[in-house]
C-alpha positions as CSV (number, residue, x, y, z in Angstrom):
1,M,9.9,-21.6,4.7
2,K,12.3,-18.8,5.7
3,M,10.7,-15.4,5.5
4,K,13.4,-12.6,5.7
5,N,10.9,-9.8,5.1
6,I,10.5,-6.8,7.3
7,L,7.1,-7.0,9.0
8,Q,5.4,-3.5,9.2
9,I,2.0,-2.2,10.1
10,N,0.3,0.7,8.3
11,Y,0.1,4.0,10.3
12,W,-3.7,4.2,9.9
13,T,-4.5,1.3,12.2
14,I,-2.2,2.8,15.0
15,G,-2.6,6.5,14.3
16,G,-5.9,7.0,12.5
17,F,-6.8,8.7,9.2
18,D,-6.4,12.2,10.5
19,G,-2.8,11.7,11.4
20,K,-3.2,13.3,14.8
21,K,-1.1,10.8,16.7
22,P,2.6,11.8,16.7
23,I,4.7,9.6,14.4
24,E,7.3,8.9,17.0
25,Q,4.5,7.6,19.3
26,A,3.1,5.4,16.5
27,L,6.6,4.0,15.9
28,R,7.0,3.1,19.6
29,E,3.6,1.5,19.8
30,A,4.3,-0.6,16.6
31,K,7.6,-1.7,18.1
32,N,6.0,-2.7,21.4
33,I,3.5,-4.9,19.5
34,G,6.4,-6.7,17.8
35,F,6.4,-5.1,14.3
36,E,9.8,-4.2,12.8
37,G,8.6,-1.2,10.9
38,L,5.8,1.3,10.3
39,E,4.4,2.3,7.0
40,L,3.8,6.1,7.1
41,C,0.7,7.6,5.4
42,F,1.2,10.8,3.5
43,G,-1.6,13.4,3.2
44,A,-2.9,14.0,6.8
45,G,-1.5,15.3,10.1
46,E,2.0,16.6,9.8
47,F,3.2,14.2,7.1
48,V,1.8,16.2,4.3
49,P,3.0,18.3,1.3
50,G,5.1,21.1,2.8
51,I,6.7,19.0,5.5
52,S,10.3,20.0,5.8
53,A,13.3,17.8,5.1
54,E,14.6,18.5,8.6
55,R,11.4,17.1,10.2
56,C,11.4,14.0,8.0
57,R,15.0,13.3,8.9
58,E,14.1,13.7,12.6
59,I,11.4,11.0,12.1
60,S,13.9,8.8,10.3
61,A,16.5,9.2,13.0
62,A,13.9,8.5,15.7
63,A,12.9,5.3,13.9
64,R,16.6,4.2,13.6
65,K,17.1,4.9,17.3
66,M,14.2,2.6,18.2
67,G,15.5,-0.1,15.8
68,M,12.5,0.4,13.5
69,K,12.2,0.6,9.7
70,I,10.2,2.9,7.5
71,E,10.4,0.8,4.3
72,T,7.3,2.1,2.5
73,V,4.9,5.1,2.4
74,A,1.3,5.0,1.5
75,S,-1.4,7.6,0.7
76,G,-5.2,7.6,0.4
77,N,-5.2,10.9,-1.5
78,Y,-5.2,9.4,-5.0
79,W,-9.0,8.9,-4.7
80,N,-9.4,12.6,-5.0
81,K,-6.1,13.5,-6.7
82,S,-6.3,11.1,-9.6
83,L,-3.5,10.8,-12.1
84,T,-6.3,10.0,-14.7
85,A,-8.7,12.8,-13.9
86,P,-10.5,14.2,-16.9
87,L,-9.3,17.8,-16.3
88,K,-5.7,18.5,-17.2
89,S,-5.4,20.9,-14.2
90,A,-6.5,18.1,-11.8
91,R,-3.9,15.7,-13.3
92,K,-1.3,18.4,-13.0
93,E,-2.2,18.8,-9.3
94,A,-2.0,15.0,-8.8
95,L,1.5,15.0,-10.3
96,A,2.6,17.8,-8.1
97,F,1.3,15.9,-5.1
98,S,3.2,12.8,-6.3
99,R,6.5,14.7,-6.5
100,E,6.0,16.0,-2.9
101,Y,5.2,12.4,-1.8
102,L,8.3,11.0,-3.4
103,R,10.5,13.7,-1.9
104,A,9.1,13.1,1.6
105,A,9.6,9.4,1.2
106,K,13.2,10.0,0.3
107,W,13.7,12.2,3.3
108,V,12.3,9.6,5.8
109,G,14.4,6.9,4.2
110,A,11.6,4.8,2.5
111,G,12.4,2.8,-0.6
112,T,8.9,2.6,-2.1
113,V,5.8,4.7,-2.3
114,L,2.4,3.3,-3.0
115,I,0.8,5.0,-5.9
116,V,-2.7,4.4,-7.3
117,P,-2.1,4.8,-11.0
118,G,-5.6,6.2,-11.7
119,A,-9.2,5.0,-11.8
120,V,-11.9,4.3,-14.3
121,A,-14.3,5.1,-11.4
122,V,-14.3,5.1,-7.6
123,P,-17.0,2.5,-6.8
124,W,-17.9,4.0,-3.4
125,D,-17.9,7.7,-4.5
126,N,-20.3,8.6,-7.2
127,A,-19.1,12.2,-7.1
128,Q,-15.8,11.1,-8.7
129,P,-15.9,11.2,-12.5
130,T,-15.9,8.1,-14.7
131,V,-13.1,7.8,-17.2
132,S,-13.0,5.3,-20.1
133,Y,-10.5,2.5,-19.6
134,K,-8.6,3.5,-22.7
135,T,-8.3,7.1,-21.6
136,A,-7.2,6.0,-18.1
137,W,-4.5,3.9,-19.6
138,V,-3.2,6.8,-21.7
139,Y,-3.3,9.3,-18.8
140,A,-1.8,6.8,-16.3
141,T,1.0,5.9,-18.7
142,D,1.8,9.6,-19.2
143,A,1.8,10.3,-15.5
144,I,4.0,7.4,-14.5
145,R,6.4,8.1,-17.3
146,T,6.6,11.7,-16.2
147,L,7.3,10.6,-12.6
148,I,10.0,8.1,-13.3
149,P,12.9,10.5,-13.6
150,F,12.0,12.2,-10.4
151,A,11.6,8.8,-8.6
152,E,15.1,7.9,-9.8
153,E,16.4,11.3,-8.6
154,C,14.9,10.6,-5.2
155,G,16.0,6.9,-5.2
156,V,12.5,5.8,-4.4
157,K,10.5,3.2,-6.3
158,I,6.9,3.7,-7.5
159,G,4.8,0.8,-6.3
160,L,1.5,0.6,-8.3
161,E,-1.2,-0.9,-6.1
162,N,-4.0,-3.2,-7.3
163,V,-7.1,-1.5,-5.8
164,W,-10.8,-1.3,-6.5
165,N,-10.5,1.3,-9.2
166,W,-11.9,-0.8,-12.1
167,F,-8.5,-0.3,-13.8
168,L,-5.6,-2.9,-14.1
169,A,-8.0,-5.2,-12.2
170,D,-6.2,-8.5,-13.2
171,P,-2.6,-9.5,-13.0
172,V,-2.0,-9.7,-16.7
173,A,-3.2,-6.1,-17.2
174,L,-1.0,-4.9,-14.3
175,K,2.0,-6.8,-15.6
176,T,1.6,-5.3,-19.1
177,F,1.2,-1.8,-17.7
178,V,4.3,-2.1,-15.6
179,D,6.4,-3.7,-18.3
180,Q,5.9,-0.9,-20.8
181,F,8.1,1.4,-18.8
182,E,11.1,-0.9,-18.8
183,S,12.3,0.8,-15.6
184,K,13.5,-0.6,-12.3
185,W,11.8,2.4,-10.6
186,V,8.3,1.1,-11.3
187,G,7.0,-2.1,-9.8
188,V,3.9,-3.5,-8.1
189,Y,2.7,-2.8,-4.6
190,F,0.7,-6.0,-4.3
191,D,-2.3,-6.1,-2.0
192,M,-3.2,-9.7,-1.1
193,G,-6.7,-8.8,0.0
194,N,-7.8,-6.4,-2.8
195,C,-7.4,-9.1,-5.4
196,L,-9.7,-11.6,-3.7
197,I,-13.0,-10.1,-5.0
198,N,-12.3,-11.7,-8.3
199,G,-9.2,-13.9,-8.0
200,F,-6.5,-15.5,-5.9
201,A,-3.4,-13.9,-4.4
202,E,-1.2,-16.8,-5.3
203,H,-2.2,-16.5,-9.0
204,W,-1.4,-12.8,-9.1
205,I,2.0,-13.4,-7.4
206,E,2.9,-16.1,-9.9
207,I,2.2,-13.8,-12.9
208,L,3.6,-10.6,-11.4
209,G,6.8,-12.3,-10.1
210,K,9.8,-10.0,-9.6
211,R,7.7,-6.9,-10.4
212,I,6.3,-7.1,-6.8
213,I,8.3,-4.7,-4.7
214,A,6.1,-4.4,-1.7
215,V,3.2,-6.3,-0.2
216,H,0.1,-5.4,1.8
217,L,-1.2,-8.1,4.1
218,K,-5.0,-8.2,4.7
219,N,-7.9,-10.5,4.1
220,F,-11.3,-10.4,2.4
221,S,-14.4,-12.5,2.6
222,R,-16.2,-13.0,-0.6
223,D,-20.0,-12.9,-0.7
224,D,-22.4,-13.9,-3.4
225,C,-19.8,-14.3,-6.2
226,G,-18.1,-11.1,-5.3
227,G,-18.3,-8.8,-2.4
228,T,-18.5,-5.3,-0.9
229,L,-16.2,-3.2,1.3
230,H,-17.7,-4.9,4.3
231,G,-15.7,-8.0,3.3
232,F,-12.6,-6.4,4.7
233,G,-13.0,-7.5,8.3
234,D,-11.3,-6.9,11.6
235,D,-9.5,-10.3,11.8
236,I,-6.6,-10.7,9.4
237,M,-6.8,-14.5,9.5
238,R,-10.5,-14.7,8.7
239,G,-11.5,-14.6,5.0
240,D,-10.8,-16.2,1.6
241,L,-7.0,-15.6,1.5
242,N,-5.1,-18.9,1.3
243,W,-2.2,-17.8,3.5
244,E,-0.2,-20.9,2.9
245,A,-0.5,-20.7,-0.9
246,A,0.2,-17.0,-1.0
247,L,3.3,-17.2,1.2
248,K,4.6,-20.1,-0.8
249,A,4.1,-18.1,-4.0
250,L,6.1,-15.2,-2.6
251,K,8.9,-17.7,-1.7
252,R,8.9,-19.1,-5.2
253,I,9.5,-15.7,-6.7
254,G,12.2,-14.9,-4.2
255,Y,10.4,-12.0,-2.6
256,H,12.4,-10.4,0.2
257,G,10.7,-7.0,0.4
258,P,8.6,-5.4,3.2
259,M,5.3,-7.0,4.2
260,T,2.8,-4.5,5.8
261,A,-0.4,-5.2,7.6
262,E,-3.0,-2.8,6.4
263,M,-6.0,-3.3,8.6
264,I,-9.0,-1.1,7.7
265,P,-12.1,-2.9,9.0
266,F,-14.7,-1.7,6.6
267,S,-16.9,-4.4,8.1
268,R,-17.6,-1.9,10.8
269,L,-19.1,0.7,8.4
270,P,-20.8,3.1,8.9
271,N,-18.9,3.3,12.2
272,L,-15.3,2.7,11.1
273,V,-13.1,4.3,13.7
274,L,-9.4,4.3,13.7
275,P,-6.9,4.3,15.5
276,D,-7.6,0.9,17.1
277,M,-4.8,-0.3,19.2
278,A,-6.6,-3.5,20.2
279,L,-6.9,-4.3,16.5
280,A,-3.2,-3.5,15.9
281,R,-2.1,-5.7,18.8
282,A,-4.4,-8.6,17.7
283,T,-3.1,-8.3,14.1
284,G,0.5,-8.3,15.2
285,K,0.1,-11.3,17.5
286,K,-1.6,-13.4,14.7
287,L,0.9,-12.4,12.0
288,L,3.9,-13.1,14.2
289,R,2.5,-16.4,15.2
290,M,1.8,-17.4,11.7
291,L,5.1,-16.2,10.2
292,K,7.0,-17.9,13.0
293,H,5.2,-21.1,12.2
294,E,6.0,-20.7,8.5
295,K,9.7,-20.2,9.3
296,Q,9.7,-23.4,11.3
297,G,7.8,-25.3,8.7
């Protein structure tokens, strides 16, 4: 197998959720581990709404100087800035955030932003409202349709992630949702670990096919016919992901986009602490060894 994909790591593992670590430092540390790129996270630290185009271009230039890529940008803010919130004012706020997000991604040179299209509910946060699936579909469709012209203007694709939002929770639903837009600016940001609670990554890849424009690499251990957040451990090779089958499925669909390690060890809850450079180094070592083996196989 010949994998041509850029291998990145998500900023959170290296820089933490609060974004206090300077992005240039995180880029250097990711490079020293052996990663080819860093997925920035929008919504904390300096990389937030209001960041200037000049600062974003400084970050992009620093990455280029190091020989590093910033192929994708992620955000955890959609859990409290939902595109399917019951209140129109909240949905409007989420759209405004999304426009800032797309603009910042353009400025740092990323080609794809990860967007959570909405949620029926947030399983770990009872304070968030429950929305009917039908209503979530309508609101999410309206939101993405609204964002498409701006995404095109920015030259940045919208990657809809499969997450634990009780919405678009199977590959056929996600495929159907994406296809309705008939737009090259909307695709799937496929998370290999998130789908394991009720399925298999290789099955999702087979169905989603060319719609996949970015991939998150992580693992998950099922428990008692399902699982909890604790199933996301601190060893990317340990869990129920069939790496060989998933990588072969990506090869069959001709996937050549970025592959990003997103290591958030919820198995450590309630004491989840990031950044964790030891975790970042261990993850890089294991992925590089595995992908080198796949290239030689």
